[in-house]
N, C-alpha and C positions, 0 to 999 in steps of 0.2 A: 622897692625897698631901699631907701637911702642908706640905712644901716644894714650891714650884712648879717642877717640873723642865722643863716646857715650857709656853709660853703658848698660848692658843687660836689665835692667828694663826699661830704657828709650827707648830701641829699640822696645820692645813690645808695649809700649805706642804709639810710632810713627807708628807702623803697624796699630794699632787700629784707630788712628787719620786719617791716609791715607784712610782707609776704610770708615770712616765717611765723608770724602770729596766726595767720589763717591756716597754714599747713606747712610744716617743716619739710616734708618730702618733696612737695611741689616747689618750694623755694629753692631747695638744693638742686632739683632737676633744672630749674630755670637758670641758675648760676652756671651749671655745667654746659647747658645749651649755649649760653652767652659766650662762654670760653671757647667752645668748639667753633662757633660762628666767627669769632674774632680771628682765629687762626686760619680759617678758610679765606677770609678777606685779606689777612696779612700776606699770605703767600701769593695772592693774586697780584700784589705789587703795585696797585694803582690807588691805594687809599692812604691818606694821611692818618696819623695816629689818633687825632681828635675825631676824625670821621668814623674810624673803627670803634672808638669809645662810645660814640652816639648810638651806633647800632647794637652795641653790647647792652645799653640801657633798654632799648627796644626788646631785645631778646630776653632780658630779665623779666619783662612784662608780657611775654608772648602768650602765656596761658592765663592771664588775669580773668578772662571770661569764664573759665572753668569754676571759679569760686562762686559764681552765680548760677550756672546752668547744669553743672555736672556733679556727680559723686566723686570728689577728688581722690577718694581712696582707690577708685578703680581707674583713674585717669592715666596712670603710668604703667598699666599692664600692656603686654604685647597683643592682647586680644583686640580684634577689630572692634571699633566703636564708632558711633556717630559723632564726629568731631565738629560738625557744622554749628550746633548751638553755641558752643563756647567760642568758636572762631568769630561768629557774627557778633556776639555780645562783647568780646574783647576788642574787636574792631571799632564798634560804636563807643565803647568806654574810652578808648584812647583818642578817637576822633573828636569827641565832644568834651572830654574832661582832662586832657593832658596836652602838653606842647607837641605831641607827635601826630597831629592831625594829618599831615601829608604822608607820613610813613605808615599810618594805621592800616592801610589796605594790605600791607604785608601780612598782618595778623588774620585778615579775612580769608586769605588764600593759602595759609601756611600748611594746610593739610590737603591741598588740591594738587593732583598729579601734574607734573611738568608738561605732559602731553596736552593738558587743558589750559595751561597758562603761558606756553612758549610764544604765542603770538600776541600776548597782551601788550598793549601800548601803555606802559607804566614806568615812570622814572626809576623806581626802585625794584624792578623785576628781578635783577640779578641778586640783590640782597634777600629778596623773597626766596629764591631758590637756595641760597646759602643757609637760610634759617630752616627750611624743610629738611635739608640733609643733616644739619646739626642736631635737630630734634630727634630724628629717627636714629641717628647714631647713639645718642644717649639712651634712648629707650632700648635699643638692641643690646648695647653693651651691658646694661643693667639686667636685662632679661636673660641673655644667653650665658653670662658669666665667662668661664674659662673657654667656652666654645665660640665666643664672639670673634668674628673676623671682619674688620671694616670693609674688606674688599667685596663682601656680599652685596654692597650697594651697587657695584658695577653690573650686576644682573638686571638692574632696573634703570640703568643709564639710558636716557632718551625716552623713557616711558614715565616712570614716577619722578625721576630726578634729572637735573640738568647735567649733560655729559661733562661739561667743563668743571662744574662743581665737584663731580666725582673725582676728576683728575686732581683738583686742588686739595681735596680731602686726603688723597693718597700722599701728596707732597707734604701736607701739613703733618701727617702721621710720621713720616720719615724724618722731617726736620725737627719736630718738637716732641716726638714720642708721646703724643696726646693721651692715649688711653692708659698708658702706664701712670702718667701723672694724675689722671682722673681717678684711677683705682686707688693710688696711695695718697691722694689728696694734696700732692705737692704742687698742683696747678694753681692753688690759691694765691701764692706769692706773685706769679706772673699775672694772674687775673687782677689782683689789686693794683699792680704797677700800671696795667693798661688803663684802668679806670681813673688814674690820676690825670688823664688827658681829657676827661669830661669837663667842658666849659659851658656853664649855664648862665644865661642872663638872669637878672632879678625877676623879670616877668616869667621866665621858664621855671624858676624855683617856686614862685608863687603858684603857678599852675600845678606843679607837681605836689605841693603841699595840699592844695585843694583836692587834687586827685586822691591823695591818701585819706582825706576826710571822707570822700565819696566811697572809698573802699568799705567803710562801715555799712553802707547800704547793700553790699554784696551778700551780707548775712541777714540784715534786718533793716528794712526800708525806713522804719520810723526813726531810727537813730540818726539818719542823714537829715531828715526834716527838722528834728529837734536841735541838732548841732547847728544847722544853718540859722534857725530862729535864735538860738542862744548867741551866736556871733553878732547878729544885728541888734539884739537887745543890749548887749555889751557896748556896741558902738554908740547907740543913742544915749545910753546912760553915761558913758564916758564923756560924751559931748556936754551933757548937762553939768557934769562935774568939772568941766574945763581941764581935763587931763592934757598933759603935753602930748605931742605927736608920738614921741618914743613910747610913752606909757600906753597910749591908745593902741599902738601897733603890737606891743607885748601882750596886752589883753586879747587882741584880735587873734594872734597866732596860738595863744594858750587856749582860747575858746575853740579854735578850729580843730585842735588835736587832742582836746582833753579826754575824749572818749575812745581814742584809738585802741586802748587796751581791751575794749569790749570785743575786739576781733578774736581774742583768745578765749572768750567765754562761750560755752556750748550754747548753740542757738535755741535748743529746747528749753533752756532756762530763761533766755531772753523773751521767749514767746509763751511761757507757761501760763495757762488760763486759770491761775489759782494763786493764792498767797504762797510764798516760798517758805520752806523751813529755814531754821537758823543756819544750818550747814550750807544750804544753797545760797542764802543771802551773803554769807561770808565768802563764798567762792566768787560771787559777782563783785564783791568789794575789792577783790584782788586786782580788778582792772586798773585801779589807780597805780599800784606798784608796777604793774606790767607796762603801763603807759610811761611811767617815769624811767624805767630801765630802757625802754625802747628809744626814748628821746635823749637819754643821757649821752653827753659828749658830742651831740649832733646839733642841737639848738642851744641858744643862749640859756644860761642858768636861770635867769630871771623869768623867762617864758616857762621853763619847766617848773619852777617854784610856784608860779601862779596856777598852772594847769593842775599840779599835784595837790593843790589845796581846794579843789572845786567841791569836795564833799566835807571839808572842814567847816567848823562854825566858831564864831568869835567867843563863845562861852566854853569852848573846849570839848563839846559833846559831838564833834564830827569824827570823821575817819579819813585816812587810816592812822594818823598819828595823834589825834586829839589835841591839835594845835590851839593855842589861845590868841587873844587879840594882840598880845605883846610882840608876837612874831609875824603878824600879818598886817597888810595895809589895804588901801582903797582898791588896788588892782585885784587882789584876792576876793575882796568883798563884792566887787562888780560881777565877777564870774560866778561866785556862789549864788548871789541873789538872782541873776539872770537865768542860770541853769535851773534853779529851783522853781522859778515862776513858769518857765517854759515847760518843764516836766509836769508841773501841777495842772497846766492847761490841757494836757493831752490825756485822753482816756487810756487806761491800762486794763489788761485782762482781769485784774483783781479789784478795780475801782473805777468809778466814773470820773470824768474831767471835773476839776474844781472850778467853781464860779469865781468871778472877779471879787465878789464880796468875801468869799472864803480866803482867797489869796491875800487880799488887803488885811483881813483879820490876822492871818498868819504873820505877815510882815510887821504889823503893829505890835503883836504879842512878842515877836522876835526882837524888836527894838527894846521893849521893856525888860525882857529877860536877859538881854545881852547876846542872844543867839546871832543876830545880824549886826553889822557895823552901822551905827546910828545915822551918820550923815548920808551914807550911800543908800540905805533903806528909805530914809525920809525923802531923799531926792527922787527916788523911784516912785514913791507914793504920790509925791507932789505933781509929777509929770506922767503918771501912769498911762493915761489914755494916749497922750502924744507919743510917748516912747513906744508903746505897743503898736499903735497904728503905723508909725514910720518903719518900725522893725518888720512888721508884717509885709508891708509893701516891698521892702528891699529883699526880704527873704523869699517872697513869691517870685520876684524877678530872678534871683540867684538860682532858684530851683527849676526855672524854665528849661535850661539846657539838659539837666538831669531827666526831666520829664520827656523831653524830645527823644532822648536815648530809648526810654521805655517804649514810646509810641512807635519808633522806627524799627524796633527789633523784629516784629512779626513781618513787616513789609520787606525788609532785607532778606530775612530767612526764606520767605515764600518765593522771592525772586531767584533764589539759588537752588531750591529743591528740584 
């Protein structure tokens, strides 16, 4: 990204806000674990601030697999549970779909006892042990309330937890008054200051943004494949229209994140095997406003503007604002048409996939009625087969890594059972 579309600090905020869309309690838990882990590493005295900040981001994502494999409502209880499924999925998710491929093994073993990991030859084994302690501390302090005593962890030193980490935890509690700050939520200022040291390269930001797009598949797989297809239809259509590099990139990121608000929509509505009622349709329509609020003040205003218009139409009959042609341009039109075509091609529980002939008729009628921007729609029709063939090839290649994750899940899980 030659132009900085998002800062490192805003990227971390966007990750957190995306987790909140999926489940607020889990997102808050992840933030607290990230804070506790950061203080354990800080009192160790061997880490630079930017190194601690990097592990804080990892800790923020430590339970990402639970959104796919577990009932997240039960995830934070003190009751014993099988943590392996979400540990495996989270490990693979970060390994294949984030910049944290080397550190991802921390997630795989973050519920495994110290007695089983102490001889592991792994560069980040100590950070693994710190994350284990940080997570159990948050679960215990939330479960036990006033009866919580962090020194309970010492009963498991050398068995479940690294003895040195137990010592560091005690030091951190004394030095920072950790759990008082967690209870009264005053830790957030320290937490935010520590994250100012996150320094991400353009490539890392790109990977994190793609990771957030793939998060939509944690709830509903088809959303990912449709989003990826939409991205590449936009790319090919933008080329035919000879958009500038800046404009192409703005459409690219808008397409990547346009449906992130769907993470807040109940999955039973997304997968409903029937036509939805008006109230249900209106609830789904809120995903646009949710997306806009999630991205606000994090990505550039132009990217958000394009993404927020993906269900608008040039005749004013779209949603959520009923915008008309006078306030929209080619970039909005490209995403609108690309998203509509990809959506039409996919079968839904309540309708069959539409044929090329039906899609072409819709676009032609849309040009006549003013529903679609004429130049963009006409260009799409002129190069329909070329655009769709190239977009399909690129989308299929982009989805290979995601599909590898799905294939490897059972293999990794079986090897650890």
